[in-house]
C-alpha positions in Angstrom: 126.1 -67.3 -128.2 127.5 -64.1 -127.0 124.9 -61.5 -125.8 126.1 -57.9 -124.6 123.2 -56.8 -122.5 123.0 -53.0 -122.0 121.3 -50.8 -119.2 122.2 -47.5 -117.9 122.2 -48.7 -114.6 122.7 -52.4 -112.8 121.6 -51.5 -108.9 117.9 -50.4 -108.2 114.1 -51.6 -108.8 112.4 -51.4 -112.1 114.1 -52.1 -115.3 117.5 -53.5 -112.9 115.8 -56.1 -111.2 114.6 -57.3 -114.7 118.0 -56.7 -116.4 119.8 -58.6 -113.0 117.6 -61.6 -113.5 118.0 -61.7 -117.5 121.3 -61.9 -116.2 121.1 -64.7 -114.0 118.8 -66.3 -116.0 121.0 -66.3 -119.3 124.1 -67.3 -118.0 124.5 -70.6 -117.1 123.6 -70.6 -120.7 125.1 -68.1 -123.2 127.6 -66.1 -123.4 126.9 -63.4 -121.2 128.5 -59.7 -121.6 127.3 -56.2 -119.5 127.4 -52.7 -120.3 126.7 -49.9 -117.8 126.1 -46.6 -118.6 128.0 -46.1 -115.2 131.1 -47.8 -117.0 130.9 -44.7 -118.8 129.3 -41.5 -117.2 129.5 -41.1 -113.7 127.0 -37.9 -114.0 126.0 -36.7 -117.9 126.3 -33.0 -118.4 124.3 -31.5 -121.2 126.3 -32.7 -124.2 126.7 -36.1 -123.2 122.9 -36.6 -122.2 121.4 -35.4 -125.6 125.0 -37.5 -127.5 127.2 -38.9 -125.8 129.9 -39.5 -127.6 132.1 -41.7 -125.1 129.3 -43.6 -125.4 128.9 -43.8 -128.9 133.0 -44.9 -129.1 133.4 -47.2 -126.3 130.7 -48.9 -127.6 131.5 -49.2 -131.5 135.1 -50.4 -130.4 133.3 -53.6 -128.7 131.2 -54.0 -131.1 134.0 -54.4 -133.9 136.5 -56.3 -131.8 133.9 -58.3 -129.4 131.9 -60.0 -132.2 129.3 -60.4 -130.5 126.0 -62.3 -131.9 123.0 -60.1 -130.1 122.6 -56.9 -128.6 120.1 -56.6 -125.8 119.5 -53.4 -124.9 117.2 -51.6 -121.9 117.2 -48.6 -120.5 120.0 -46.4 -122.2 118.9 -42.4 -122.2 119.5 -41.3 -119.2 123.7 -42.0 -119.1 124.5 -43.4 -122.7 122.2 -41.9 -124.4 120.5 -42.2 -127.6 124.6 -42.3 -129.1 124.8 -45.7 -128.2 122.3 -46.5 -131.5 124.5 -44.7 -133.8 126.8 -46.9 -133.0 125.2 -49.6 -133.5 124.1 -48.6 -137.2 127.1 -47.4 -138.1 128.8 -50.9 -137.2 125.8 -52.4 -139.8 126.5 -49.9 -142.3 129.7 -51.1 -142.0 129.2 -55.4 -142.7 128.9 -55.5 -139.3 126.4 -59.4 -138.6 124.2 -58.3 -135.7 120.6 -58.9 -133.7 119.3 -55.7 -131.7 116.5 -56.2 -129.2 115.2 -53.5 -127.4 113.0 -54.7 -123.8 111.0 -51.2 -123.8 109.8 -50.9 -120.3 108.4 -48.0 -120.8 107.2 -45.1 -123.2 110.5 -43.5 -124.2 110.6 -44.3 -128.1 107.3 -42.4 -128.7 107.1 -39.7 -125.8 110.9 -37.7 -124.4 108.8 -38.0 -121.3 109.0 -41.7 -120.9 106.2 -41.8 -118.7 104.0 -40.6 -121.8 102.4 -37.8 -119.3 103.0 -34.1 -118.6 102.6 -31.3 -116.3 99.3 -28.9 -116.1 99.2 -26.7 -113.3 102.0 -29.1 -111.3 99.6 -32.2 -111.6 100.3 -35.1 -113.9 98.3 -35.1 -117.4 98.6 -38.3 -119.0 98.7 -37.7 -123.0 96.2 -40.0 -125.0 98.2 -42.9 -126.0 97.7 -41.6 -130.0 99.7 -38.0 -128.9 102.1 -37.1 -131.5 105.3 -35.3 -131.7 103.3 -31.7 -133.2 101.2 -32.2 -129.5 104.1 -33.7 -127.3 106.8 -31.2 -127.8 104.3 -27.7 -126.6 104.0 -29.7 -123.1 105.7 -29.0 -120.1 107.0 -32.7 -119.8 109.3 -32.3 -116.5 108.4 -30.7 -112.9 111.8 -29.3 -112.5 112.0 -26.3 -115.2 112.7 -25.3 -118.6 116.1 -26.7 -118.9 115.0 -30.0 -118.0 112.1 -29.3 -120.0 114.2 -28.7 -123.5 117.1 -31.2 -122.5 114.5 -34.8 -122.6 112.6 -33.0 -126.0 116.5 -32.4 -127.4 117.7 -35.2 -126.7 114.9 -37.7 -127.9 114.2 -35.3 -131.7 117.9 -35.7 -132.5 117.7 -39.2 -132.0 114.2 -40.2 -134.0 113.1 -37.3 -135.2 116.2 -35.8 -136.9 118.1 -39.1 -137.3 117.5 -42.6 -137.6 118.6 -44.0 -134.6 115.6 -46.2 -134.1 116.9 -48.7 -137.4 119.5 -49.4 -135.5 117.0 -51.9 -133.3 116.0 -54.9 -135.4 112.4 -56.3 -132.7 111.4 -54.6 -129.4 109.9 -57.2 -126.5 107.3 -55.6 -124.0 106.4 -57.1 -120.9 102.4 -55.8 -121.5 100.3 -56.0 -124.4 99.2 -52.3 -122.9 102.3 -51.0 -124.2 102.5 -53.1 -127.6 99.3 -51.3 -128.1 101.1 -48.0 -127.5 104.3 -48.5 -129.3 102.2 -50.5 -132.3 100.3 -46.7 -132.8 103.8 -44.7 -133.5 106.2 -47.8 -134.9 106.3 -49.7 -137.6 108.8 -52.6 -136.3 108.1 -56.2 -134.7 106.6 -55.8 -131.5 106.8 -58.6 -128.9 105.1 -59.4 -125.3 107.9 -61.5 -123.4 106.6 -61.1 -119.4 109.1 -59.5 -116.9 110.3 -63.0 -115.0 110.2 -63.3 -111.0 111.3 -66.1 -109.0 108.1 -67.3 -108.0 107.5 -69.1 -104.4 106.2 -72.2 -103.1 103.2 -69.7 -101.8 100.2 -70.2 -103.5 97.7 -67.5 -104.8 95.2 -67.6 -102.8 94.9 -68.1 -98.5 92.7 -69.2 -96.1 92.3 -66.6 -94.3 90.1 -65.9 -91.4 87.4 -63.2 -91.5 89.4 -59.7 -89.6 87.5 -56.6 -88.3 89.9 -54.7 -90.0 91.5 -55.2 -93.6 95.5 -55.3 -94.0 96.2 -53.1 -96.7 99.9 -52.5 -98.0 101.2 -50.3 -100.4 105.2 -50.4 -101.4 107.5 -48.8 -104.2 108.9 -45.3 -104.4 107.1 -42.5 -103.5 107.2 -39.9 -105.8 104.6 -38.5 -107.6 103.0 -40.6 -110.6 102.2 -43.6 -107.6 99.7 -41.4 -106.9 99.8 -41.8 -103.2 98.8 -38.4 -102.7 95.0 -38.5 -104.5 95.0 -42.1 -102.5 95.0 -40.1 -98.9 92.7 -37.7 -100.4 90.6 -40.2 -101.1 90.7 -42.0 -98.1 89.7 -39.2 -96.0 86.8 -39.6 -97.3 85.9 -43.1 -96.9 84.3 -43.9 -93.3 82.3 -46.8 -93.8 85.1 -49.3 -94.6 87.6 -50.5 -91.2 91.1 -50.9 -92.7 94.6 -50.0 -92.6 97.1 -48.6 -94.9 100.7 -49.8 -94.7 103.2 -47.8 -97.1 106.5 -49.1 -97.5 109.3 -47.6 -99.4 111.1 -44.3 -99.5 111.4 -41.3 -102.7 110.6 -37.3 -103.1 106.8 -37.6 -101.6 108.2 -39.0 -98.6 107.6 -35.6 -96.1 104.9 -34.2 -97.8 102.9 -38.2 -97.7 103.6 -38.1 -93.8 102.5 -34.7 -93.6 98.7 -34.8 -95.3 98.6 -37.7 -93.1 98.7 -35.6 -89.8 96.9 -32.8 -91.2 94.1 -35.2 -92.5 94.2 -37.0 -88.8 94.8 -40.6 -90.5 97.9 -41.3 -88.9 96.0 -43.8 -86.5 95.0 -45.2 -90.4 98.3 -44.9 -92.1 101.1 -46.1 -91.3 104.8 -45.5 -93.5 107.4 -47.9 -92.6 110.3 -46.7 -95.0 112.4 -48.3 -97.0 112.8 -52.0 -96.9 115.5 -54.7 -98.8 113.4 -57.0 -101.2 114.1 -60.3 -98.6 112.8 -58.6 -95.4 109.5 -57.2 -97.7 108.7 -60.9 -99.5 108.9 -62.2 -95.5 106.4 -59.1 -94.4 104.0 -59.4 -97.7 102.4 -62.6 -96.1 100.6 -60.5 -93.2 98.3 -57.5 -95.4 95.3 -59.3 -97.4 95.4 -56.0 -100.2 97.7 -54.8 -102.5 97.2 -51.2 -103.5 99.0 -49.8 -106.5 97.1 -45.9 -107.0 99.3 -44.6 -110.0 98.3 -42.1 -111.7 99.9 -42.5 -115.0 100.4 -45.4 -117.6 102.2 -47.7 -115.4 103.4 -50.8 -117.7 104.0 -54.0 -116.1 104.3 -53.2 -112.7 106.6 -56.3 -110.7 105.2 -55.3 -107.4 101.9 -56.4 -108.4 103.1 -59.9 -109.5 105.5 -60.0 -106.2 102.2 -59.2 -103.8 100.3 -61.7 -105.9 102.5 -64.8 -105.7 102.2 -63.8 -101.9 98.8 -64.3 -102.2 97.4 -60.5 -102.1 94.5 -59.8 -103.5 94.9 -56.7 -105.6 93.1 -53.5 -106.3 95.2 -50.7 -109.0 93.8 -47.5 -110.3 92.2 -48.5 -113.8 94.9 -47.3 -116.2 97.8 -48.6 -118.7 98.8 -51.7 -118.2 97.8 -52.3 -114.1 94.6 -54.0 -115.4 96.0 -56.3 -117.2 98.8 -57.4 -115.2 95.9 -57.9 -112.3 94.2 -59.5 -114.5 97.5 -61.9 -115.7 97.6 -62.8 -111.8 93.8 -63.8 -111.1 92.3 -60.5 -111.2 92.3 -56.9 -109.9 90.0 -54.6 -108.4 90.0 -51.2 -110.0 89.1 -47.8 -109.4 88.8 -44.5 -111.3 91.6 -42.1 -110.7 90.6 -39.3 -107.7 87.5 -41.3 -107.4 87.1 -42.2 -103.5 82.9 -43.8 -104.6 85.0 -45.8 -107.1 88.3 -46.5 -104.7 85.2 -47.2 -101.8 82.9 -49.5 -104.2 85.9 -51.9 -104.9 87.5 -52.0 -101.3 84.6 -53.3 -100.3 84.3 -55.9 -103.3 87.7 -57.3 -102.0 86.3 -57.7 -98.5 83.4 -59.6 -100.1 86.2 -61.7 -101.8 88.3 -61.9 -99.0 87.2 -65.6 -98.1 86.0 -66.6 -101.6 87.9 -69.4 -102.2 86.1 -69.9 -105.7 88.1 -66.5 -107.0 90.2 -67.0 -109.8 93.4 -68.4 -109.8 95.2 -66.6 -112.5 98.8 -68.3 -114.4 102.0 -66.8 -112.8 103.8 -69.7 -114.6 103.9 -67.0 -117.3 106.1 -64.7 -115.2 108.4 -67.8 -113.9 111.9 -67.6 -114.6 112.1 -70.7 -117.4 109.2 -69.7 -119.8 111.1 -66.3 -119.7 114.2 -68.3 -121.0 112.4 -69.6 -123.1 111.0 -66.6 -124.9 113.8 -64.9 -124.8 116.0 -67.7 -126.6 113.2 -67.7 -129.4 113.5 -64.4 -130.2 118.0 -64.8 -130.3 117.6 -68.0 -132.2 114.7 -66.8 -134.7 
């Protein structure tokens, strides 16, 4: 079976890590090919962002000449543009026989802001999951200003309102039931849940821990506004009764402002920044911590960080939004707090402290995230 996997990038986290894993898992069994947006555009201009003729031509030529059995799409709206969907549609209309699978890593198919949120007075506000285009188009969906706001909406409207590009896709997969629920409200397509794969270590989910006076908490990921670290630091400033340390691992556009906030809040003895780490180094240090916290203020879909932290034996604490609760429960159960509610976070941490030495806690089922399970599920979709 000849499969073409498509994604804007090959390097990076999130979707890119899933793409790399997919290629590694499938390559021993299938004839795998890969098309990256970086192969076509180093950086899109206004016109190619909305509709890239170059991407259309490259993909259409490949479809005609290479005789693929399956196209597996991931992210395409940053570099490649939705013109690749038009190329697939035109190929099918000419009699081309090909199955097209799209893995949704975010909410792009239902909102031009792939995070499904907008900005109000400089702050992130989540759309209701039933929000339609008539509401979305009136909101500011990009904090960078009018031009980026207009471009995102124009690209999305051209692809899915003015044209029928969605018809290029035969089946959609999502890594969480939450994302499936959102897409089901807006799209009449077959949607199946396939968990993102990770390489499972021999580390057991739960480990014996000696009682410690100070609870070690870690966040790792991109330091960006939607991750809720600014709000987390503000909430921590109110919590005096629990002894803990927070280590923040990562880099991003909010790094400087977050460090300044910590100093101004006089929390530098409690919160430490470690900078970015490669994955190998990160996996080595994770077992030194007790708790992983993900304070995101948007509808996270299926964070790989939760699975990796659980695989290292950490307790999980997240906001009660999006797919975070679902994924935390899938790996053994997490504790969840309300956005911007420091008392809710305090209660969460108190519960976690009590659970630290509880051998009867749920162990979860990490095997659903294994490479073998992913292979089984993907092959079933390709073959049926």
